[in-house]
N, C-alpha and C positions, 0 to 999 in steps of 0.2 A: 744379190742374186739368191734365189731359193734353190739350195743344193738338193733338197729333198725331192723336188719335182724331177730333176734330171735323172736321178737314181731310180725313182719309181717308174718313170716313163720307160727307161731301158729295161727294167725288170718285166714290165707289162708287155712290152714289145717281144722280148725274148720268150716269154711264156707262150705267146701265140706264134712263135717261130717266124716272126716277121723281120725282114731286113729294114734298115733305115730307109732304103729306097721304096720299098713296098708301103711302109707307113706314111712316107711323104706323099705318095700317090693317093692314099686313102684320105689324108687330111688336106690335100691340094696345096702342099708346100714343097719346098725343095729338100733334097737329101741333106744339103748343107744346113738347112734350118733345123732338121731333126738332130743332126750332129751337134749343132750349137746348143740346143736345149739339153741334150744329154751330157754335155761338157760344161754346163753352167755358164755359158758365154752369152746366152740370150734367153729370154723368157717369152712364152706365147702371150698373145693378146687374151683378154678375157673370153671373147667369143670362141677362140681356138681352144682355150683351156676347157670350156664347156663341152666343145665338140670331142675332145680327147676323152674326157670323163664319160661322155655318152657312148663313144665307140667301145671303150674298155669296160663299160658297165660298172663304173666306180664313181664315188662322189668327188667333187672338186676338193673337198676337205682332205680326202685320202691322198690326193696328188700333192697337196701342199704342206701337210702337217706331219711332223714326226710322231710315230707312236712310241710312247714311253713304256 
């Protein structure tokens, strides 16, 4: 599991003052799915990852790679 993704997703969601439920509606997934992503229990599909990057105007690399 990529722990970086979950942390960054939560940070981005909080920066926009979105609840898990609101983000779930935007991405057309369940609130449970958002929770599982943020707690490192599940990872999104590649298509969903691209949609998340597009929505938050960040790169897929940003979502997956730790900055040193």
